[in-house]
Residue, then its C-alpha position, 0 to 999 in steps of 0.5 A: m500499499l501507499k503511505a503519504r501524508g501520514t496515511v496508509f493506502f491500499s494499492v490498485l491490484a494489477a495483474a501484470a504478465l512477466l515477460m520471458a528472458a532475453y539477451f543481456p549484456k553484462e554492465n558494470n554495476e555489481e555495486k550498485e544491484a548488490v546494495l539494491v538487493r541488500t537494500i530490499m531484504r532489510g526493508l523487508e526484514y524490519m517493515h513486512y507484517q510476517p516475513p518468512t525465515m531466510d532459510d533452505d525452505f526459502s531459497h526453495k520456493a524462490f528457486d521454483l518460482y522463479l523457474d516459473d517466473i522466467d520459463s513457464g512455458r518450459r520453451f527455453l530451458t532443458q532439464g540439464d540447464v535447470n540442474k546447473m542452476k540447482v547448485f544455487r538451491d539451497l543459497i538463494d536466501d544467502e546471496a539475497t542477504t549479501g546482494d551477490l548475483a551469481f544465481f541470477d547471472l548464471s540463470m541469465d546466461l543459460l536463458n540467453e543461450g536458450l533464446k539463441k538456440t531455439q530461435g535456430y530451431y523455429r528459423e530451421i523448422l519452419a523453412s519446411s512444410f509439416d505433415f499433418t496426417k501423422k496422428e500426435g498431439f501436443e500439450t499446451d501447459g508448460k508444467k504438465r509437460g515439464f522441462a525437456k530432458n535435453d536439446e533433442d526433447l527441446r526441439e522437438y517440443w519446438r517442432q510439435y509447436l510450430k506445428y500447432e500454430t501452423l495448423t491453427r493459421y492453416a484450417d482458418k485459411l482453408e475455411a475462409q477460401g473455402k467461403k469464397g465465391e467459385e469466380a475468386e481467385k483461390k490458392n492451393p493447400e500448399e501455398l495456404e500451408q506456406a503462408a501460416r507457416k510464414e505468419v508464424l515465423d513473422m509472430l516469432d520474430k517479433w517476439y524474439e526481437a522484443l526479448f533481445k532488446f529486454k534490459r538486464e535492470e528489467r530482468l533483474s526487477i522480475y528476479l527481485n519480485t520473484l524474492t518479494s513474492i515468497y513474502d506475499p503476492h503484494t509485496n513488490y519491487y518498483r523500478p523508478v520507472d514503474k513507480e511513476t507509471f503506477n502513481i498515474r494509475f493510482s490519481g488519473r493524472l500525469e504531466g506530459i503530452g497525453a499520448q499513450l505508446t506502444s512499440e512496433g518492432e523498433f518504432t515507437k507508435v502512438a496507440n491513443i490520444v487522451v482525450g483534453g491533453p496537449a497533443w489532442r488539443g495540437k491536433e497534429l499527432e493522431e493515433g497511428d503515427f510513428i515517433l522517430k526523433v525526440a528533442q527537449g525545447s532547443n536542443d538537438p533531436m535524438d533518434i529513438k528507433g531501437w529504443d525501449l518503450d519506457d525509455v521513450v516514455q521518460q523523455i516525452r514526459g515532463n513537467k508542465g509548461t516544457e516544451v518537447k519537439l517530436t518528429i513524427k511519421k504520419k500514418v496517413d501518407g507517410s510524410v515526415k514532419e516535426i511538431s512541438i508540443i508543450r507538456d500540461i497536466v494530462t487527466i485521464e477521465d475514464n479512471f474517475a466515478k461516473s453516473l447514469i439514470l436507468d429505468g427500474a423495473a417497473e413504471g415510474e422507477k428511477v434507479g441511480y447508477i454509479y460507476l467507480p473503476s477504482f478507489y483513486a486519490d492524488f495526493e502530489h497535488s493540490d487540485g488532486r482528484f480523490c473518489a471519495p469526494d467524487v463520489e458524494q458529487e454523484i450521489k448529490k447529482l442522483k438525489d437531485a434527480k430524485v432517483n428511488g434508489i442507487v447501484l453502486d458498481l464496483r466490478n473490477n475495481g481493485g482497490g486504492s485509497l484507505i482513507d477514501v473508502v472509510k469516507m465513502s462508507g460513511f455517506f451511507i451511515e450516521d458514523g461509526p467503525i468501518v474497518q479494523v486495521k492490525s500492525r505487527g505485534q500491535k493491536p487493531e485500529v479501529m478506522m471510524d467514520t466520524d462524520s454524522k452526516v448521511q449522504y444516501d439514506g435510501p436503498l442501496i445495492v452493492l454490484v461486486n465480482y471476483n475482480s473486486a479487491s481490497a478497499s472494494e471488499i472494505l466498502a462491501a463488507a462494511l456495508q454488509d454487516y452493517g445490513r446497509a445494503v445489498i451485496v450482488g455479484s459473483n460466488s466471491t469478492y478477490g479476497k485480498g485482506t492486506v495493507q501495502r505502503f511504499i518505501d523509498l528505498d534512497r531514504t532507507i541507506r545513507g550515501f551511495d547517491n551515485y547508484k540512486p534512485l534505486g526505486e520503491l518497495k511496496l510491501t505488505v505492513q497491515k491486515f484489515y478485518r471486517i468489523n464483525g471480526g473476520s477477514t477478507q483475506l483469502r475468503g473475499v466477501t460472498p455477497d447476499i445475492v450470487l448471480p452466475d458468471s463465467y468463472y462460476f466454476i473456476p476458482t479465483g482470487e487470492k487463494e489462487a495465487e503463490y504464497p498468500m497470507a493465511w486467513s484469521e480473525i480478531n474480536p469484533v467491535d461494537y457497531n450499528q446503523r438507524v439509517l435504513k435496516l435491511d429485514h427481507l435479504d431472504q425474499l430478495k435472495q428467493r425471488s433472485e434465485s427464481r428469475v434466474k432459474q427462469s432466465d434462458t440468459f442466465q441459464k446459457v451463462i452457467e452453461n457456458a461456465r461449464r464450457f469454460k471449466r471444460q476447456s481450461d482443463e483440456t490443454s492437449y490438442p491433436l495435430d493431425m488435420n482431421t482430428f483438429l478440424s473436427l475438434e476445432q469444429k466442435q468447439k465452434s459449435e459450443a462457442e456459437a450458442y454462446k456468442d449472442l449471450f450479451k448482444n441484446v439491450v436489456n436495460k431500455g432506459v439509460t441516460n445521462l444526467e442533465v448536468d452532465l450533458p455539456s460536458i460530454h458534448a464537449d467533443e467527439s471522443k467524449e461523446a464516443r466513449n460515453e456512447s459506448f459506456v451507455t451501450s455496454v450498461s444497456k447490455d448488461i444483464y447483472i444491472r438488469e437483474t440488479l435493477n430487479i433486485m432493486h424493484d423488490l426492494l422498494n416493495l418489500e421496504k414499503h410493507 
């Protein structure tokens, strides 16, 4: 979690994929890296909520987890490579304590050899056609398959993998050609198979190009995060650039030009222009343009071809009011020109709370809908945005519109500011405890809503799913314990019941100024508990009314992560509220269950969830054309039955609030994004059933 101005905040939960290893030229930075490792490990030892013992067991866990991090697909290393690394299996804890990186260096060398070797494999294998009549299968799950015994077995894996990738494309091309009319120009099977192999070759060449560009410091970050992950899944090391990106996500604000970039080969491409930002206002930089050079003000431009994307971003971001000049190649006509942009504050509006008016299940019912993507907070700026006052403003607008009830949508909300979730929970009760927070070796602290004002005293439903985590779970749990809101959603929320804090590593050591900045450490320093004494850790919040979804039969959440902290409980605290008591939960649940059973759509959701679970368990595929086509046809037929599950409008009365229209109509891009938002809500069957539940709640509360 983040701590700013003396207060602990919950971090946004983000799932980030780990890149594979690449070629890393050895840099003369051993001492800096040793200082970094020692500083991180000391910080963990003294400040983590429950640090594990640094012993051989720690080493074994780190060794196994690191292998999964760098070669989860078992594509690069052989068992012989793993055996070479096994000499360090009992020593990783010792190396971490001293800052030694001998194991890490060996792993890089072996991975580099594996990359060069396997690049040779795929280029050689793809030079010849495959025999798609041979009966054989391919296991896609690396853990089930295990590491190849030797180079011969590794090459055989690559042959099967390449055959599988080619077969999928070849089958698609055959199907597409079969749909062409008789007069259309057609290719013979050999040409189609060759074209499929060429696509696979291009895909892998681009992938390996990116892997070879991967920097040593990026790779070291993955190794360090392997070590921190043994403590718990939310304890992580952030390089300075990673922390900057986190701050932008957390606050919804940056200083720069307002363009999202991506890499395409050796070039940097504009992926998106942020509405309202400097680039958007200038109208010269467009989505799809390539950036060739970057200059700071009047300085000479730097050619950025082949640069790492992080380095490009660092050159383009900058303080408000400063000038950056970009040499760009236009997507439209390929022309090259230099443009000037004055950096400014860029606000990412899509990250903030917004609301709509929905027609209820009965004539004349109006329901307010608030969508909150995260518990954002910007403590770095005096005019920063915070989710609590933003939601308070949305509540006021909805009350002014005289809604009969409010739905607060926290689906896929990974958390954020603890202060704001306490304030926000207090909007719906007079005052009282919201959450208990326990530090290492200390008694629990009760975080209170001390404001007796009730911003909204009407019927309330909180919508959650399996990705609602951390601060989302605090709010849902508090309002559930108080009996103040009906919680509706997946089998359970995510199950993250821990608090993290950011530590600036530069401030933890004296000297070594030439090595700074070292980055920051996000580590678990507290656990939080419900006011009833239970924990959301691992178990999450079980909704009062469960609605089936695609993951209905698949385990999800914190309990599926490596080395999560255990569930525990403490004593409850006294709490009560007199705003609105829910006396009809059993009836609400029974009525909803009855509707779900009678709903063709929800029954198809359950069937599709079974299919999803079955397919997730099936990881082996045939490599002969006839069997493959038979399986593919079966899967397509099954998928066809579910492809239009959410295409129909089920919520016909979805409108913006009148007060929001001037801002929405300010530019075409805002209008387009708003239209997409309104359309998604209008087709959302979970919101449809939530409106039905709200209708039942309104009726039952009248009697």
